[in-house]
N, C-alpha and C positions, 0 to 999 in steps of 0.2 A: 211512688216509683223512684224518686231521687235517692232515698235511703238504700233501696235495693240495688240501684245502679252503683252507688258508692261502695257497697259491700262487694259487688262483683269485681269492680276495678281493683279494690284493695286485695282481694284474694289472688287475682292474677298478678298484681304487682309483687306480692309476697313470694309467689312462685318464681317470678323472674329473678328476684333477689336471691332466692335459695339456689337457683341454677348458677348464677354468677359466683356465689360463694363456694360452691362445691366443685365446679368444673375446673379442670386444669388445662393450661395452655398446651396445645400439641407441640412437641419439640422435634417433629420430623424434619424440619429444616436443620441441617447439620451445621449450625452456626458454631463458631469456635472463638474463644477469647484466650489469647496467649500473650505472654510477655517474653521477649527475646533478650532485652537488656534492662537491668543487669542480670547476670546468670543466676544470681542468688534468688531471683523471683521466678525463674523459669520452672514451669511444670510440664512434664511430658504430655499429659492429656489435656492441658489447658485449664482454665478456671471455670468453675460453676457460675452460671449467669442466667438472666432472663432476658429475652429479646422483646423489644418494643413491638406492639401491634400497629405501629404507624411508622412513617419514614419508608424509604425505598432502598433496600440493601442491593449491592451489586451481586446478584446471584451468580455463583460460579467464580466469584472474584474475592478480593480481600482489600482491606485498608490497613497498612502498616506505617505508622507515623509516631513521632515523639508525642508523649503525653504531657499535658499541662493541667495542673490542678487550679481551678478558679478560686478556691478558698471561699466559696459562696454557694448558696442554693440556686442562684441565677434566676430568681423570681422577678427581678427588676428588668424591664426591657432595655434599660440603659446599662449595657454591659461594659464594665471597666476592664479592658484588655491589657492594662498595664499593671495589674496586680497578680497575685498568685505565685505559684512555684512550678519548676525551679525559677529562681530569680534571674533576670537578664541584665545586661549592661544598661547604663543610662544614656539617653540621647542628649542633644544640645540643650533641650529644655530642662534637663536635670531630672526628668522622669524616666522610670524604667521602660524599656522598649516593649512594644506589644508582643503578644504571642506570635511567633513567626510561622506563617503559613507554609505548607499545610500542617495541621496538627489535630490531635484528638483531645477533646476537653473533658476533664473529670469534674463533676459538680456534685454537691451534696443533696441527698434526698430531703424532702420536707418543705413546707411553706407554700407550695403550689402544685399544680398538676405536672405529671411527667411531660405532657405535651408542651406546656408553657416553658419548661426548662429547656427542652430540646429546641424549641423554636428560637429562643433567645441565643442559644449556643450556635445555631445555624446562622443567625444574623450576624454573629460576631466573626464568622468565617470558619467555624469548626468543620472538619471533614467527617467526624464521627463523635459520639457522645457516650461517656461512661457515667452512669449515675451511681454514686457510692451510697449503699444502703446505710441507714443510721440505727438499725435495730437488729440484734442478734437473733438467729434462729434458736428456738427452744431446744433443738436437738444438737446444737453446736456448743458443747460444754466448754471448749477452749475459749470461744468468744465470750461466753457468759462469765467465765472466770477472770479473763484479762480485763474486762470492762466492769466487773463487779455489778453486772446488770441485774435488775430486779424485774424488768419487763422484757418480754421476748415475743416473737411471732412464730406461729406453727408452720408457716410457709411463706415463701417470698411472694410479694404482690404481683399481680398481672399488670404489665405496663400497657394498659388499654388506651385506646383513643378516646378522648373526652368529647368527640364530635366535631372538633375544630382542627384536626391534624392533617387535613388534606393538603395543606401548603408545605408540609415538612418533607424534605427529600433526603436528609441525612439519616443514617441508621443510628440506633442507640441500644445499649445493653445496660442492665442493672447488675452491678457487681455486689456480691455478698459482703456484709460488713467486715467480717474477719479478714478477708482478702483485701478489701478496699483500704482498710486501715494500714496495712503493710505498704501498699503502694503510696499512700499519702505520706507516710513516714519517710519513704525513700526520696520522693521529690522535694519534700520540705527540708531535706538535707542538701538540697541543690544538686542532686544526682539525677541524671536524665534517665527516663524510663521509656523504652520503645515498646509499643503495644500493637498487637495485630487483631483486627476484627475480620473474620472470614466466614464465608457462606458457601455451602454446597448443597445442591438438590440431589435427592436419590436419582440415580441414572441407571436403571436396571437393563434397559434394552433400547431398541430403535423405535419404540412407540411410547408416547407420553400420555398419561391419563390425567385429566384435570376436572375438578368439580367446582360447583358454585352453590353456596348456601345463601338463600335469600327468601323473601316473601313477596307476593304480588304488589304490595303497597309500599315497599321500601324504595326510597328515591335515589340513594347513592349509586346503586348499580344500574340505573336506567341508561346512563350514557354508554356503559359497557355493553348492555344487552341490545342496544339499538345500533351498535357499530361493529360488533364482533362477527356477525354472520359470514361476511366475505373472508375473514381470516380463518374461521372454522372450515369453510369450504376449501380454501387454499391448502390448509394442513392435511385435509383428506383423511385417509385411513392411517396416517402417521400419528394421529392424536385422537383420543377417545374422550368425549365430553359427557359428564353426567350432571344434570341440574337437580338440585335438591330444594325442597320446600321446608322451611323451619316451622314445625308444629309444636305447640305447647301441650304437655301431658296434663290433661284436665283432671285426671284422678289424683296425680301427685300434687296438683295445684289446689286441690280441695274444691274443685268446681262440680264434682259429682257427689251428691249427698249420700248418706248411708242408705236411703230408700231408693237410690238410683235416679233421683231427680236432678235437673240442671240448676246449680246454685249460682251460675255466672251469667244468667240472662242470655243475651244474644251474642256473647263472646265465644260461645262453644256450640258444637254440634254433637250428635249422638248422646244426648242426655248429659253433656258435660265432659265427655271423654276427650275431645279434640278442640283445642282453643287457639285463638290468636288475639293479639291486642287490638283495640279499637283504633284505627288510624286517625280519626278525627276527635277522639276522646268525648264522644257524644253517643250514649247508648240508645237514645230515642230517635235519632235520625242519621242520615248519611250512611257510610259504609260500616257494616258491623264486623265483629270478629268472625262470626259464622260465615259471612260473605267471603272473607279472606280465606278461611279454611276450604270453602267450596271451590274457589278459583284455584287454590293450591292443588286440590285433588284433580281438577280439570287439566292443569298443566302436567301433572304426573302422568295422567292417562295419555295425553298427547305425545309425551316423550316415549311412553311404552310402545305406542303404535307407529310413531313416525321418527324416532331417533335412536332407540335402544339397539337396533340391529347394526347400524353403521357407526354410531357414536358421533355423527355429524349433526343430524337432525335439522336440516334446512327448514322444514315446515314448522318445527317447533320455534325456531328463531323468527320465522315470518309471522307466526301466530302472536308471539309476545310483542313484536313490533307493531302489528296491526291493532292489537288490544290496547296498547298505549295510545295509539292514534284515535281510536274510536270509543273505547269504553272506560278509559282511565279517569273517571270523575264520579262523584257521588250519585249522579242521576242514572248512569248507565253501567256502573261496575257490576251489578248483579242482574242486569236486564237480559232476559233470555233472547230477545230479538237482536240485541247488540252482539251477543255471543254467536248467534246464528249468522249474522252478517260477517263477522270475522272468519268463521268457518268457511263461508262461501268465498270470501276474498282470498283465502289462503289454500283453497282446495282441500280442506280437511273434512272428513266425513263426520259430521256432528253426531249422528245417531250412534256410530261406533264408539265415540268418546263418551257419550251419555251412558251407553250400555256398560262401558268399562267402569265408570264411576259407580254404577249400581252393583255390578258383579264383585267389586272389591269390598263391598259391605255397605255402601251407601252412606248417607249422612243423617238418617233418621233413626229414632228410637235408641235404646240401649244395646247397640250392636257394634262389635269391633270392625274396623276397616283395615284390611290387610296392608294396603299401601301406606296409610297414615301411620300404622303401627311400625312399619318398616322404617319410615322416616324418623320417627322418635327414637327407635333403637339405634339407627345409624348416627344420629347427632350426638347421642350419649357416648357411643364408642369412639367417635372422632373428637369429642370434646369441643364442639362448636360453642363459642362464647359470644362472639361479636358478629353482627350482621351488617353488611354482607361479608362473607368470608370465602375466599377461593383457595383451592388446594391444587398443587401440581405434584404428581407422583407422591401423594399423601402428605406433602409438605405445605404448611400454611403460607400463603403469600402475604407479605407485609406491605403496607403502604396503600395509597389510593387505588381503588379498583378501576383501573383504566385499561384501555386496549394495549397501550405500550407496555405497562407493567406486566400484565398477564402474558402477552406475546413474548416478552423478553424472558420471563420465567419458564415458559414452555420450551423455548429454544435452548435454554440452559439445562433442560432436563433430559436431553438425549445423551445416549452414550457417545463418547467422543468419536467423531468421524461418521456418525450416522444421521446427522442433522438433515432434514428435508431441504429441498431447494429454496422453499419460501423463507426459511430461516437464513440461509446463506445470502440470499438476495436482499432481504428486507430487515434483518435484525438491527442493522445500523443505519437504516434509511430514516431520514427525518419524518416522512409521511408514510408510516407503516401500513395504514389502511389502503392508501392508493397503490402502494407497491404490491400488497397482497392481492388486490383486485385486478391490477393490470399485469402482474408478473414481472415488473421491472421498476427499479427505483429511478424516477425522473427528476428527483430533487437533489441529487448528489448524495454523498456519504458523510456521516457524522465524523468519520476519521479525518476529514479535512480535504478530501478530494472532491472533484465534481465530475459529473457524467460527461461523456464526449459531446453529446448534443448540446448540453449547457455551455461547454467550453467553446464549441464551434459557433454557436449563436452569439455568445458574448464577443468572440473575436471579430465576427462580421460586423456586429454593432459598433465596436470601437473603430474598425477600419472605415465604416461608413461615416461615422461621426468626424473622424480626422479628415476624410476626403471632403465632406461637406464644409467643414471649417476652412480648409485650404481653398476650395472653390470660391467660397464667399469672400475671403480676404484678397484673392487674386482679382476678382471683379471689382472689389471695392478700391483696390490700389489703382486699377486701370481708370476707373471713374474719377478718382481724385486727381490723377495726373491730367486727364482731359480737362477737368474743371480749371486746373491751374493754367494750362495752355490757353484755354479760352479767355481766362482773365487777362493774361499778358497780351494776347492778340487784340482783345477788345480795347485795351488801353493804347496800344501803339499803332496798329494798322490803320485806323481812321486817319492819322496824321499823314501817312504815306498816300492815302487816297486823295487827301486835299492837296498835297503838293504835286502829285504826278498824274496819276491815272485818270482816265475819263470815266464817265458814268457807265459806259458799257464794257470797261476793262474787266477781265476775269481775274480774281485773286483767290488762289487755292487756300491760302491761310484763312481768309475771311469766310470762305465757304465751309471750311472745317469747323470754324467757331460757331457757325449757324446750324450744324448738323450733329447734334449730340449722339454719341454712341457709334459713329461711323468714322472710318479713316479713308482719306483720299490718297494716301501714300501707299504705293504698291509694295 
């Protein structure tokens, strides 16, 4: 069995590689790369570029700053901010001054991953990053001629996340070599270049459509899936959600043999037609690829019956959350009793869902499944490459898949002036989930203001603190004064007693000294 297991994994791995090689990154995000200064580099329609699939762009906004060329591939985490172009004056130490913030940094391609370069640029203080390509396109005859290049690339590379880019917040573009060389020539002449990186989401009307592509065993999207339900509810009918399940085409992957048999063991269903990767890389135990395909179909059917009509799908969100809680482990992932328990807890009719799965074509024998075929067709048309991937108005959302990122992109996707109240109230609230749930931002605004309740509470707290301190020091001074008086009286009054008064004489000063905290003077 081990040799067969290895063959199955190899076939599916090759299919994944072919998908990544052939797919193109969707460019529905209308990102723009433009140069405003000098005018000789200005292009009316901007510059061709590729956008990184990591980092967090300011959707609906732009970054326009001076460009500095690091004259480095920036693979070393120790970034020398005192080198590069244009040159700057020297400081008292005799070294060139660092790149003045804010700035956009251009770095050379090669030597390490795109993620590593952008991370190092971010740590150096860059507001945005331009990676200058080092290879001409085969179709760019001018570039090939100028560089006398013998090697070329048929297409620009996809700036994909290497799996570690969740900490990156600055956006990045890849600039084609022919254009990047001209920019570098300009800054190396010590001329300033002002560059703009801009983003706009398609905003067709007063309703936003957003999609999520994932698989039931994918971990990165779990935080989003377990927190976004209340936001989806608050958006209501002003946003339409569609969850998609990523299914591998088993026929294209070679998992269905010529005789119609399954060549990929338990990675696939329907005699090798529909496949998923094994989440624990063990074909003999744990969760299988076929289990993932089955759970994917189950979630598709739940959405068909409990979400497709309104585009909110509260029961779908509840099912996914409860599944994570009860069944998301190797022992219960494919357990029918666990599924039934989740159905019961979320008030979903399990019989209806099971019947939906059968009616769509089921998962047995060499039979096509209508819903799984539709998912494969949709992912090809959309050009889904990286999982998880979210789209807003058909535009791919870059950066970490978090509640804040997706909510911000949704609110930026409305036609100007048509944003729903939840966007107006919560888009700039630090705690967007609480704001969407309660309908009010209780934690102040990221614009620098604070809510009235927070201000009033803080003011009362300060007043109480000042009053408390004043009260304490008043009583302390009174006590200290009395102690000093008692000390004086204790030293001198006994002499007066000995010289004059009798034993029964009343002395108010002495009485005062014996009664701490009281005054005998009216």
